PDB file of N, CA, C, O and CB in Angstrom:
ATOM      1  N   MET A   1     -16.269 -11.464 -19.702  1.00  0.00           N
ATOM      2  CA  MET A   1     -14.972 -10.629 -20.240  1.00  0.00           C
ATOM      3  C   MET A   1     -15.572  -9.186 -20.699  1.00  0.00           C
ATOM      4  O   MET A   1     -15.061  -8.671 -21.694  1.00  0.00           O
ATOM      5  CB  MET A   1     -14.140 -11.470 -21.679  1.00  0.00           C
ATOM      6  N   GLY A   2     -16.152  -8.812 -20.332  1.00  0.00           N
ATOM      7  CA  GLY A   2     -17.390  -7.421 -20.498  1.00  0.00           C
ATOM      8  C   GLY A   2     -16.405  -6.909 -18.992  1.00  0.00           C
ATOM      9  O   GLY A   2     -15.562  -6.012 -18.994  1.00  0.00           O
ATOM     10  N   VAL A   3     -16.720  -7.580 -18.047  1.00  0.00           N
ATOM     11  CA  VAL A   3     -16.124  -7.024 -16.601  1.00  0.00           C
ATOM     12  C   VAL A   3     -15.262  -6.791 -16.285  1.00  0.00           C
ATOM     13  O   VAL A   3     -15.003  -5.942 -15.432  1.00  0.00           O
ATOM     14  CB  VAL A   3     -16.157  -7.450 -15.753  1.00  0.00           C
ATOM     15  N   TRP A   4     -14.152  -7.816 -17.164  1.00  0.00           N
ATOM     16  CA  TRP A   4     -12.518  -7.263 -17.021  1.00  0.00           C
ATOM     17  C   TRP A   4     -12.314  -6.155 -17.882  1.00  0.00           C
ATOM     18  O   TRP A   4     -11.493  -5.314 -17.518  1.00  0.00           O
ATOM     19  CB  TRP A   4     -11.330  -8.385 -17.463  1.00  0.00           C
ATOM     20  N   MET A   5     -12.947  -5.991 -19.023  1.00  0.00           N
ATOM     21  CA  MET A   5     -12.737  -4.560 -19.915  1.00  0.00           C
ATOM     22  C   MET A   5     -13.352  -3.515 -18.805  1.00  0.00           C
ATOM     23  O   MET A   5     -12.500  -2.845 -18.220  1.00  0.00           O
ATOM     24  CB  MET A   5     -13.756  -4.497 -21.662  1.00  0.00           C
ATOM     25  N   ILE A   6     -14.708  -3.294 -18.445  1.00  0.00           N
ATOM     26  CA  ILE A   6     -15.134  -2.631 -18.087  1.00  0.00           C
ATOM     27  C   ILE A   6     -13.587  -1.925 -16.532  1.00  0.00           C
ATOM     28  O   ILE A   6     -13.206  -0.773 -16.323  1.00  0.00           O
ATOM     29  CB  ILE A   6     -16.667  -3.346 -17.951  1.00  0.00           C
ATOM     30  N   ALA A   7     -13.102  -3.418 -15.741  1.00  0.00           N
ATOM     31  CA  ALA A   7     -12.653  -2.843 -14.972  1.00  0.00           C
ATOM     32  C   ALA A   7     -11.425  -2.398 -15.391  1.00  0.00           C
ATOM     33  O   ALA A   7     -10.675  -2.035 -14.485  1.00  0.00           O
ATOM     34  CB  ALA A   7     -12.721  -3.418 -14.014  1.00  0.00           C
ATOM     35  N   LEU A   8     -10.924  -2.310 -16.752  1.00  0.00           N
ATOM     36  CA  LEU A   8      -9.485  -2.126 -17.405  1.00  0.00           C
ATOM     37  C   LEU A   8      -9.533  -0.847 -17.407  1.00  0.00           C
ATOM     38  O   LEU A   8      -8.504  -0.262 -17.072  1.00  0.00           O
ATOM     39  CB  LEU A   8      -9.128  -2.733 -18.853  1.00  0.00           C
ATOM     40  N   ILE A   9     -10.804   0.001 -17.804  1.00  0.00           N
ATOM     41  CA  ILE A   9     -11.181   1.049 -18.102  1.00  0.00           C
ATOM     42  C   ILE A   9     -11.194   1.971 -17.281  1.00  0.00           C
ATOM     43  O   ILE A   9     -10.713   3.089 -17.466  1.00  0.00           O
ATOM     44  CB  ILE A   9     -12.052   0.964 -18.521  1.00  0.00           C
ATOM     45  N   LEU A  10     -11.971   1.424 -15.901  1.00  0.00           N
ATOM     46  CA  LEU A  10     -12.249   2.185 -14.722  1.00  0.00           C
ATOM     47  C   LEU A  10     -10.753   2.368 -13.777  1.00  0.00           C
ATOM     48  O   LEU A  10     -10.710   2.945 -12.691  1.00  0.00           O
ATOM     49  CB  LEU A  10     -13.510   1.337 -13.869  1.00  0.00           C
ATOM     50  N   ILE A  11      -9.548   1.719 -14.489  1.00  0.00           N
ATOM     51  CA  ILE A  11      -8.308   1.684 -13.593  1.00  0.00           C
ATOM     52  C   ILE A  11      -7.316   2.416 -14.449  1.00  0.00           C
ATOM     53  O   ILE A  11      -6.345   2.985 -13.951  1.00  0.00           O
ATOM     54  CB  ILE A  11      -7.776   0.134 -13.170  1.00  0.00           C
ATOM     55  N   ALA A  12      -7.624   2.394 -16.057  1.00  0.00           N
ATOM     56  CA  ALA A  12      -6.866   3.116 -16.718  1.00  0.00           C
ATOM     57  C   ALA A  12      -7.313   4.809 -16.536  1.00  0.00           C
ATOM     58  O   ALA A  12      -6.388   5.611 -16.411  1.00  0.00           O
ATOM     59  CB  ALA A  12      -6.921   2.518 -18.128  1.00  0.00           C
ATOM     60  N   SER A  13      -8.519   5.239 -16.526  1.00  0.00           N
ATOM     61  CA  SER A  13      -9.213   6.311 -16.185  1.00  0.00           C
ATOM     62  C   SER A  13      -9.063   6.765 -14.980  1.00  0.00           C
ATOM     63  O   SER A  13      -9.388   7.951 -14.946  1.00  0.00           O
ATOM     64  CB  SER A  13     -10.351   6.158 -16.366  1.00  0.00           C
ATOM     65  N   LEU A  14      -8.620   6.251 -13.680  1.00  0.00           N
ATOM     66  CA  LEU A  14      -8.092   6.334 -12.608  1.00  0.00           C
ATOM     67  C   LEU A  14      -7.329   6.768 -12.687  1.00  0.00           C
ATOM     68  O   LEU A  14      -7.220   7.970 -12.449  1.00  0.00           O
ATOM     69  CB  LEU A  14      -7.930   5.645 -12.052  1.00  0.00           C
ATOM     70  N   ILE A  15      -5.852   5.593 -13.282  1.00  0.00           N
ATOM     71  CA  ILE A  15      -4.727   6.522 -13.060  1.00  0.00           C
ATOM     72  C   ILE A  15      -4.403   7.720 -14.581  1.00  0.00           C
ATOM     73  O   ILE A  15      -3.310   8.248 -14.786  1.00  0.00           O
ATOM     74  CB  ILE A  15      -3.283   5.363 -12.720  1.00  0.00           C
ATOM     75  N   ALA A  16      -5.040   7.819 -15.034  1.00  0.00           N
ATOM     76  CA  ALA A  16      -4.591   8.718 -15.928  1.00  0.00           C
ATOM     77  C   ALA A  16      -5.244  10.530 -15.345  1.00  0.00           C
ATOM     78  O   ALA A  16      -4.740  11.622 -15.607  1.00  0.00           O
ATOM     79  CB  ALA A  16      -5.233   8.062 -17.567  1.00  0.00           C
ATOM     80  N   GLY A  17      -6.730  10.159 -14.358  1.00  0.00           N
ATOM     81  CA  GLY A  17      -7.033  11.526 -13.992  1.00  0.00           C
ATOM     82  C   GLY A  17      -6.144  11.530 -12.991  1.00  0.00           C
ATOM     83  O   GLY A  17      -5.640  12.652 -12.961  1.00  0.00           O
ATOM     84  N   VAL A  18      -5.417  10.412 -11.636  1.00  0.00           N
ATOM     85  CA  VAL A  18      -4.193  11.330 -10.798  1.00  0.00           C
ATOM     86  C   VAL A  18      -3.257  11.905 -11.168  1.00  0.00           C
ATOM     87  O   VAL A  18      -2.884  12.965 -10.665  1.00  0.00           O
ATOM     88  CB  VAL A  18      -3.525  10.819 -10.032  1.00  0.00           C
ATOM     89  N   VAL A  19      -2.564  11.196 -12.330  1.00  0.00           N
ATOM     90  CA  VAL A  19      -1.249  11.857 -13.550  1.00  0.00           C
ATOM     91  C   VAL A  19      -1.604  13.114 -13.692  1.00  0.00           C
ATOM     92  O   VAL A  19      -0.773  13.950 -13.337  1.00  0.00           O
ATOM     93  CB  VAL A  19      -1.147  11.193 -15.265  1.00  0.00           C
ATOM     94  N   ILE A  20      -3.045  13.639 -14.298  1.00  0.00           N
ATOM     95  CA  ILE A  20      -3.041  14.713 -14.734  1.00  0.00           C
ATOM     96  C   ILE A  20      -3.173  15.617 -13.226  1.00  0.00           C
ATOM     97  O   ILE A  20      -2.382  16.519 -12.951  1.00  0.00           O
ATOM     98  CB  ILE A  20      -4.142  14.804 -15.883  1.00  0.00           C
ATOM     99  N   TYR A  21      -4.075  15.287 -12.511  1.00  0.00           N
ATOM    100  CA  TYR A  21      -4.240  15.582 -10.952  1.00  0.00           C
ATOM    101  C   TYR A  21      -2.411  16.454 -10.609  1.00  0.00           C
ATOM    102  O   TYR A  21      -2.133  17.642 -10.451  1.00  0.00           O
ATOM    103  CB  TYR A  21      -4.590  13.583  -9.855  1.00  0.00           C
ATOM    104  N   ILE A  22      -1.719  15.484 -10.609  1.00  0.00           N
ATOM    105  CA  ILE A  22      -0.428  15.933 -10.392  1.00  0.00           C
ATOM    106  C   ILE A  22       0.174  16.509 -10.664  1.00  0.00           C
ATOM    107  O   ILE A  22       0.963  17.164  -9.983  1.00  0.00           O
ATOM    108  CB  ILE A  22       0.124  15.597 -10.398  1.00  0.00           C
ATOM    109  N   ASP A  23      -0.066  16.469 -12.527  1.00  0.00           N
ATOM    110  CA  ASP A  23       0.707  17.648 -13.364  1.00  0.00           C
ATOM    111  C   ASP A  23       0.106  19.015 -12.941  1.00  0.00           C
ATOM    112  O   ASP A  23       0.869  19.877 -12.504  1.00  0.00           O
ATOM    113  CB  ASP A  23       0.514  17.476 -15.095  1.00  0.00           C
ATOM    114  N   VAL A  24      -1.324  19.273 -13.058  1.00  0.00           N
ATOM    115  CA  VAL A  24      -1.726  20.360 -12.853  1.00  0.00           C
ATOM    116  C   VAL A  24      -1.166  20.986 -11.362  1.00  0.00           C
ATOM    117  O   VAL A  24      -0.790  22.142 -11.172  1.00  0.00           O
ATOM    118  CB  VAL A  24      -3.127  20.223 -13.041  1.00  0.00           C
ATOM    119  N   ILE A  25      -1.229  19.729 -10.230  1.00  0.00           N
ATOM    120  CA  ILE A  25      -1.068  20.324  -8.869  1.00  0.00           C
ATOM    121  C   ILE A  25       0.407  20.862  -9.098  1.00  0.00           C
ATOM    122  O   ILE A  25       0.453  22.035  -8.727  1.00  0.00           O
ATOM    123  CB  ILE A  25      -1.269  19.180  -7.511  1.00  0.00           C
ATOM    124  N   SER A  26       1.665  20.404  -9.593  1.00  0.00           N
ATOM    125  CA  SER A  26       2.757  20.636  -9.236  1.00  0.00           C
ATOM    126  C   SER A  26       2.931  22.162 -10.319  1.00  0.00           C
ATOM    127  O   SER A  26       3.659  23.122 -10.064  1.00  0.00           O
ATOM    128  CB  SER A  26       3.747  19.217  -9.397  1.00  0.00           C
ATOM    129  N   ASP A  27       2.061  22.007 -11.500  1.00  0.00           N
ATOM    130  CA  ASP A  27       2.486  23.206 -12.542  1.00  0.00           C
ATOM    131  C   ASP A  27       2.584  24.614 -11.784  1.00  0.00           C
ATOM    132  O   ASP A  27       3.304  25.597 -11.956  1.00  0.00           O
ATOM    133  CB  ASP A  27       1.291  23.372 -13.825  1.00  0.00           C
ATOM    134  N   PHE A  28       1.353  24.245 -10.690  1.00  0.00           N
ATOM    135  CA  PHE A  28       0.513  25.226 -10.033  1.00  0.00           C
ATOM    136  C   PHE A  28       1.357  25.224  -8.831  1.00  0.00           C
ATOM    137  O   PHE A  28       0.973  26.356  -8.540  1.00  0.00           O
ATOM    138  CB  PHE A  28      -1.110  24.873  -9.828  1.00  0.00           C
ATOM    139  N   ILE A  29       2.234  24.923  -7.805  1.00  0.00           N
ATOM    140  CA  ILE A  29       3.254  24.861  -7.143  1.00  0.00           C
ATOM    141  C   ILE A  29       4.345  25.896  -8.028  1.00  0.00           C
ATOM    142  O   ILE A  29       4.807  26.995  -7.723  1.00  0.00           O
ATOM    143  CB  ILE A  29       3.611  23.318  -6.943  1.00  0.00           C
ATOM    144  N   ILE A  30       4.509  25.168  -9.069  1.00  0.00           N
ATOM    145  CA  ILE A  30       5.858  25.553  -9.688  1.00  0.00           C
ATOM    146  C   ILE A  30       5.508  26.876 -10.092  1.00  0.00           C
ATOM    147  O   ILE A  30       6.424  27.661 -10.338  1.00  0.00           O
ATOM    148  CB  ILE A  30       6.426  24.612 -10.938  1.00  0.00           C
ATOM    149  N   ASP A  31       4.383  27.222 -10.192  1.00  0.00           N
ATOM    150  CA  ASP A  31       4.098  29.228 -10.712  1.00  0.00           C
ATOM    151  C   ASP A  31       4.113  30.000  -9.601  1.00  0.00           C
ATOM    152  O   ASP A  31       4.576  31.122  -9.395  1.00  0.00           O
ATOM    153  CB  ASP A  31       2.393  29.769 -11.461  1.00  0.00           C
ATOM    154  N   ALA A  32       3.283  28.887  -8.616  1.00  0.00           N
ATOM    155  CA  ALA A  32       3.146  29.724  -7.306  1.00  0.00           C
ATOM    156  C   ALA A  32       4.869  30.436  -6.768  1.00  0.00           C
ATOM    157  O   ALA A  32       5.242  31.590  -6.556  1.00  0.00           O
ATOM    158  CB  ALA A  32       2.418  28.455  -5.956  1.00  0.00           C
ATOM    159  N   ASN A  33       5.555  29.132  -6.706  1.00  0.00           N
ATOM    160  CA  ASN A  33       6.867  30.004  -6.284  1.00  0.00           C
ATOM    161  C   ASN A  33       7.453  30.999  -7.254  1.00  0.00           C
ATOM    162  O   ASN A  33       7.888  32.091  -6.888  1.00  0.00           O
ATOM    163  CB  ASN A  33       8.034  29.075  -5.981  1.00  0.00           C
ATOM    164  N   PHE A  34       7.449  30.560  -8.576  1.00  0.00           N
ATOM    165  CA  PHE A  34       8.296  31.513  -9.292  1.00  0.00           C
ATOM    166  C   PHE A  34       7.680  33.299  -8.904  1.00  0.00           C
ATOM    167  O   PHE A  34       8.360  34.302  -8.684  1.00  0.00           O
ATOM    168  CB  PHE A  34       8.149  31.023 -11.131  1.00  0.00           C
ATOM    169  N   LEU A  35       6.457  33.171  -8.934  1.00  0.00           N
ATOM    170  CA  LEU A  35       5.632  34.686  -8.439  1.00  0.00           C
ATOM    171  C   LEU A  35       6.522  34.864  -6.865  1.00  0.00           C
ATOM    172  O   LEU A  35       7.091  35.945  -7.019  1.00  0.00           O
ATOM    173  CB  LEU A  35       3.343  34.435  -8.137  1.00  0.00           C
ATOM    174  N   HIS A  36       6.696  34.625  -6.229  1.00  0.00           N
ATOM    175  CA  HIS A  36       6.952  34.420  -5.034  1.00  0.00           C
ATOM    176  C   HIS A  36       8.755  34.934  -5.202  1.00  0.00           C
ATOM    177  O   HIS A  36       9.270  35.516  -4.247  1.00  0.00           O
ATOM    178  CB  HIS A  36       6.461  32.744  -4.558  1.00  0.00           C
ATOM    179  N   LEU A  37       9.402  34.713  -6.199  1.00  0.00           N
ATOM    180  CA  LEU A  37      10.581  34.919  -5.822  1.00  0.00           C
ATOM    181  C   LEU A  37      11.057  36.232  -6.161  1.00  0.00           C
ATOM    182  O   LEU A  37      10.849  36.582  -7.322  1.00  0.00           O
ATOM    183  CB  LEU A  37      11.322  33.988  -6.271  1.00  0.00           C
ATOM    184  N   PRO A  38      11.555  36.905  -5.522  1.00  0.00           N
ATOM    185  CA  PRO A  38      11.732  38.259  -4.945  1.00  0.00           C
ATOM    186  C   PRO A  38      12.480  38.883  -6.174  1.00  0.00           C
ATOM    187  O   PRO A  38      12.843  40.059  -6.143  1.00  0.00           O
ATOM    188  CB  PRO A  38      12.607  38.313  -3.428  1.00  0.00           C
TER     189      PRO A  38
END
């Protein structure tokens, strides 16, 4: 049972990390595009 809990926690943290990474990168791209507007 413990192994499954560890696996679920690892998968959840991995998904959360990817979501946060995508959010930060998208915000950075939006900010960069906004700054480059004429």
